[in-house]
C-alpha positions in Angstrom: 0.0 -0.3 -0.3 1.3 3.5 -1.0 1.4 5.6 2.2 3.3 8.4 0.5 2.1 11.7 2.1 -0.6 13.9 0.2 0.2 17.2 0.8 -3.3 18.5 0.2 -4.0 16.2 3.0 -1.4 17.6 5.2 -2.4 21.1 4.6 -6.0 20.1 6.0 -4.4 18.7 9.2 -4.2 22.3 10.6 -8.4 23.1 10.0 -9.7 20.8 12.7 -8.7 18.7 15.8 -6.1 16.5 14.4 -7.9 13.0 15.0 -10.5 14.3 13.1 -8.7 15.7 10.3 -6.5 12.3 10.2 -10.3 10.3 10.6 -11.4 12.1 7.5 -8.4 11.4 5.6 -8.3 7.6 6.1 -12.5 7.8 5.5 -11.5 9.0 2.2 -8.7 6.3 1.4 -11.2 3.5 2.2 -14.2 5.0 0.2 -11.6 5.0 -2.5 -10.5 1.8 -2.6 -6.8 2.6 -1.2 -7.7 0.7 1.7 -9.0 -3.2 0.6 -11.4 -4.9 3.2 -9.4 -6.6 6.1 -6.3 -4.5 5.6 -4.5 -3.8 8.8 -4.4 0.0 9.4 -0.7 0.3 11.0 -0.7 3.3 13.2 2.9 3.7 13.1 3.1 3.9 9.2 0.1 6.6 9.4 1.8 8.5 11.6 4.9 8.6 9.6 3.0 9.1 6.4 1.2 12.1 7.6 4.1 13.3 10.0 1.9 13.3 13.1 2.2 11.6 16.7 0.7 8.5 17.1 -1.8 9.6 19.4 -4.2 11.7 17.3 -3.5 8.6 14.7 -4.5 6.1 17.8 -7.8 8.6 18.4 -8.6 8.7 14.5 -8.6 4.8 14.4 -10.8 4.9 17.3 -13.5 7.1 15.4 -13.2 4.4 12.5 -14.1 1.7 14.9 -16.8 3.8 16.1 -18.3 4.4 12.6 -18.2 1.0 11.4 -15.5 1.3 8.7 -13.1 -0.9 10.7 -12.9 -3.0 13.5 -10.8 -3.4 16.4 -8.9 -7.3 16.8 -7.4 -7.3 20.6 -3.6 -8.1 20.9 -3.5 -7.2 16.8 -4.6 -4.1 15.9 -7.4 -1.9 13.8 -8.1 -3.5 10.2 -10.7 -2.2 7.6 -13.9 -4.2 8.2 -14.7 -7.4 6.1 -18.1 -8.0 6.0 -19.3 -11.6 4.4 -22.2 -11.4 2.0 -24.3 -13.3 5.0 -23.6 -10.3 7.3 -24.6 -7.8 4.5 -27.8 -9.7 3.9 -29.0 -9.6 7.5 -28.1 -6.4 8.1 -30.3 -5.1 5.1 -33.3 -7.3 6.5 -32.6 -5.7 10.0 -32.9 -2.4 8.3 -36.0 -3.3 6.4 -37.7 -3.5 10.0 -35.9 -0.9 11.8 -35.8 2.3 9.4 -39.6 2.5 9.1 -39.9 1.8 13.1 -37.5 4.9 13.3 -39.6 6.4 11.0 -42.9 6.0 12.2 -41.6 6.7 15.6 -40.1 10.1 14.8 -43.4 11.3 12.9 -45.1 10.7 16.2 -42.3 12.4 18.8 -40.6 15.0 16.4 -40.6 18.5 18.0 -39.6 21.6 15.9 -36.0 21.8 17.2 -35.4 17.9 16.0 -37.3 18.5 12.3 -35.0 21.8 12.0 -31.8 19.5 12.8 -33.0 17.0 10.2 -33.6 19.4 7.8 -30.0 20.9 8.4 -28.2 18.0 7.5 -30.5 17.4 4.7 -29.6 20.7 3.3 -26.0 20.1 4.3 -25.8 16.6 1.9 -27.9 18.2 -1.0 -24.8 20.0 -2.5 -22.8 16.9 -2.0 -22.4 15.0 -5.4 -18.6 15.0 -6.5 -16.1 12.1 -6.0 -14.5 14.6 -3.5 -17.5 14.7 -1.5 -17.7 11.0 -0.6 -16.3 10.9 2.7 -18.7 13.6 4.0 -21.7 12.4 1.9 -21.1 8.8 4.1 -20.7 11.0 7.4 -23.8 13.1 7.0 -26.1 10.1 5.8 -25.0 7.8 9.0 -25.6 11.2 11.3 -29.1 11.7 9.0 -30.2 8.0 9.8 -28.9 7.8 13.6 -30.6 10.8 13.8 -34.2 9.9 12.9 -33.7 6.7 15.1 -32.6 9.4 18.0 -36.1 11.1 17.4 -37.9 8.1 17.5 -37.3 8.0 21.4 -36.8 4.3 22.0 -33.3 3.4 23.4 -33.1 -0.2 22.8 -34.3 0.4 19.0 -31.3 2.8 19.4 -28.8 0.2 20.4 -29.7 -2.4 17.7 -30.0 0.2 15.1 -26.1 1.1 15.8 -25.6 -2.7 15.8 -27.2 -2.9 12.3 -25.6 -0.1 11.0 -21.9 -0.9 12.0 -23.0 -4.4 9.5 -24.5 -2.7 6.7 -21.9 -2.1 3.8 -23.1 1.7 2.9 -19.2 2.6 3.0 -18.8 -0.6 0.0 -21.8 1.2 -1.8 -20.0 4.7 -1.6 -16.7 3.0 -2.5 -18.7 1.5 -5.7 -19.8 4.9 -6.8 -16.5 6.3 -6.3 -15.6 4.0 -9.3 -18.5 4.5 -11.1 -18.4 8.1 -11.5 -21.0 8.2 -14.3 -23.6 7.0 -12.0 -22.9 9.0 -9.1 -24.8 11.9 -9.7 -27.9 10.2 -10.2 -27.6 7.7 -7.7 -26.9 10.7 -5.0 -30.0 12.7 -6.4 -32.6 9.9 -5.9 -31.0 9.2 -2.2 -31.3 12.9 -1.4 -35.1 12.8 -2.8 -35.8 9.8 -0.5 -34.8 11.1 2.4 -36.5 14.4 1.7 -39.7 12.7 1.2 -38.9 11.1 4.8 -38.1 14.5 6.3 -41.4 16.1 4.9 -43.3 13.0 6.0 -41.9 13.4 9.6 -42.5 17.2 10.1 -45.9 16.7 8.8 -46.5 14.1 11.8 -47.7 11.3 9.1 -46.1 8.0 11.0 -47.8 5.7 8.3 -46.1 7.8 5.3 -42.8 8.2 7.2 -42.2 4.5 7.6 -43.4 4.2 4.0 -40.5 6.4 3.1 -38.0 4.6 4.8 -39.2 1.4 3.5 -38.7 3.0 0.1 -35.5 4.3 0.6 -34.2 0.8 2.0 -35.5 -1.3 -0.7 -33.7 0.9 -2.9 -30.2 0.7 -1.4 -31.0 -3.1 -1.6 -31.3 -2.6 -5.5 -27.9 -1.1 -5.4 -26.4 -3.6 -3.3 -27.3 -6.2 -5.7 -25.9 -4.0 -9.0 -22.8 -2.4 -7.2 -21.6 -5.0 -4.8 -22.8 -8.4 -6.6 -25.3 -9.3 -3.7 -27.5 -12.3 -5.3 -30.8 -10.7 -5.5 -32.6 -13.9 -4.4 -31.0 -13.4 -1.1 -32.4 -9.8 -0.8 -35.7 -10.8 -1.9 -36.0 -13.6 1.1 -35.5 -10.9 3.7 -37.8 -8.7 1.8 -40.5 -11.1 2.3 -39.6 -11.8 5.7 -40.0 -8.2 6.7 -42.0 -6.6 4.2 -45.0 -8.4 5.5 -44.9 -7.2 8.8 -46.8 -4.4 10.2 -44.2 -2.0 10.4 -44.2 -1.3 6.5 -47.5 -0.3 6.5 -48.9 -2.9 4.7 -50.6 -6.1 5.1 
């Protein structure tokens, strides 16, 4: 792996706390495919390449683990998360169940300040449509979904959702978009429209509509998993049959 320092990245190290800037750099490298799934992130090598001490690198690696992009292996270190096909399919199934539940709960409970917070995140995502925006786009996407779960006000849902999100290959989808720039703009525009529809339903306090908007969004993500990641459609359809028949979807 080439760890040659990138001058532009080093200049950016002066703009935020070091751990956050290093996190952003490593995040971008993962999404760009410069680190492969399962590849070890050597603290010493990263510190040397960026000409920083190892302390902020260790803190940045902790942020990567918290964000679900990497995993810490006891006595060995941190490596880029490597998900099995089965783990991705199971996470997809859980999100089919959890996202509509969160949307419904948020529409029932959201107050004005919470709605404004969701709208602010949505506005920040609106202009992110280039390859250089992929790291920020993924972070805002995760923040957006976690915020909706938080608004729903169910502590157990929060915990289960975070576990499902950490096993979900959204960063792999962004990596695939990175390598298919001709599809990038249309994919991100569709994602924005789906998020916008969900926020509007929450703001209008329409629980069933919010649940349906959330479900439609995850179903479209499933199609992207099939197209970009090569997940067999029959495995995804099986999960859809399991979960969409439940009341959470708003359908019988």
